[in-house]
C-alpha positions, 0 to 999 in steps of 0.5 A: 226594394230600397230607394238606394237599390233603385238609384243603382239600377238607373239606366245606364245606356247612351241618351242622344238628343238627337232624332233618327234623320236628323240633318247632319250638324244639328245642334240640340244642347241639352237645356239641364247643362251649365251655361258656357263660360269662357276662360283665356290664356294666352302665354309666351316665354316671357309673359303671360295674360289670364281672363275669364268671363270674356264673351266669343269676340273678346277670344277673337283679338288674342288669336294671333298675338300670342305664341300659344292662346288656350281658350277653355269653355265650361259648360254646353247650355248655350248653343248661341255661344257654341256656334260663334266661337265655331264661326271664329274657329271655323269649326266644322258643323259635324265636329261641333255636333259631337262636342255638344253630343256628349257620348262620343267615344275618344278619337282624333278627326282632322278638318281644314287644318284644325285637329279635333280631339275628343277625350273621355275624363273620369273622376270618383267621390262616392259616385264614379262621373265621367265627362267628354273634353273635346280639343280643337288644335291649330297652328298658335292655339287650343280650344277645349269644351267641357260638360262642367266646370273645369277639371282639377287635373287642368287647373295643375295645368294651368299653376305650370303656365302660370310659373315662368321657368316651366317647360310649357311655357317654352313649347308651341301649342300642341305641347299645351294639347299633350299637357291636357291630355296627360292630365286626363289620363293621370286622372284615371289613376286615383280613380282606379286607386279607389276601387281598388280599395273598395274591392279590398273592403269587399274581399273581408267582407264577402268572406266575414259578413256576406249579405244581400246589400254586398251583391249591389255594391259588386254589380255597382263596381263591375259595372262603373269599371265597365264605364271606364273601360269603354272610356280607356280602350278608346282612348289608348287609340286615339293616342295612338293615332296622335303618336304614329299618323303625320298630324299637322301642328304636332312636332316630333318633340312633342311626339316624344311626350305623348308616347309617354302619354300612351304608356300611362294609358296602356298601365291603366288599361292594364290595372282596370282589366286586373280590377274587372277580373277581380270583381268578377271573382268577387261574385263567386267568392260570395256565392261561395261563402252563402253556399258555405254557410248554408252547407254549415246549417244544413250540417247541424239540422242534420246531426240533429234530424240524424240525432232525433230518428233512433230517438223518435223510432224508441219513443214511437215504439214503446208508445204503441201501448200494447195489452201485456195481459193478452200476450207475454209478447207484446212489450213485457218491458211495460211491466218492469219497474225499471222499464221508463228509466231503462227506455230513457237511459237507452236514448240517452246512450243512443244520442251520446253514442251518435255525437262520439260518432260524428265527432270521431269523423269530424263532423262536430269540429274535430277530426279523425286522427292522422297516424303520427309518424315517427321523425327518428325513424323517419331520418334513420331511414333516410340516412340508412344506406341501400344495398346494390343491387 
């Protein structure tokens, strides 16, 4: 098996770093994860401040002094920094454990005045990438944790914040949380568009040039669509909780926008289910194409066998070489002057007759002629009035 195929067969299950029976709230960070980089955006209707590479103590200075403060932590490779932030924002240890163990399903939980929200973001280049994004919503701040560097969609949210006349500058922290969740949901549309193009390409290849490589590509698409399904269905439940449940710090005006975000999630799920059905149909189309090719090969071989069977019978019949001097019944044609050409002519006539018969039956590309219907007589019959009974 090639290296490329080995990579496609990699394990797709969930791996946890905490052993069974470990004390709840234990933080075990991934040593390969990038080190945390803190960014802060504090803004109001009239002013904004933005800093990058700050310490957790620097982030404390912005709390309570701005209408909205957004602290984003990009990277989860340092437990000390994460614990310092937990102490500053009074984050529960169980929530902190879910932040570090990045295999959580989308959900919303409440911890002593803080709303803990987990979502799964997705992006697509050559391969599918998923990333857990965790949010803590307070009265005037949003604290977000990212596995890696910030999502490109979040940069668009930052650009909106930098615009002085943007609506987000007039709203509270709950609207910022909605904007970030909406960016996560909208990020699924380019991913699905990419898979739609791949499925369309595979549909043509399955029909015209099916090969073994297509099997692995179809399996990869089906596996990735399943991963997207695992991310989007809990995301819909989480948004429904934010929309319906009486959650502090989320105003009724923001719930109107959350409803629109929920509708986008339902749309994503609908498209995803359609693509999953199409990917399942691709495997059936591939098997049908392979069977059709095999049937064509078997048809050709069968035709050749059907032609050579009577020829082999004639050749074997006259290859027995009975002695005609012993009996006149022992193949008298062996003594004919034209015996050999006659046998060749019989064999050629037999092969030609079989080819004509196969073509007449439609087995060699032609087909049995269908009776031609005279359109004039048909029209006359339609115009002829029927006699009353």
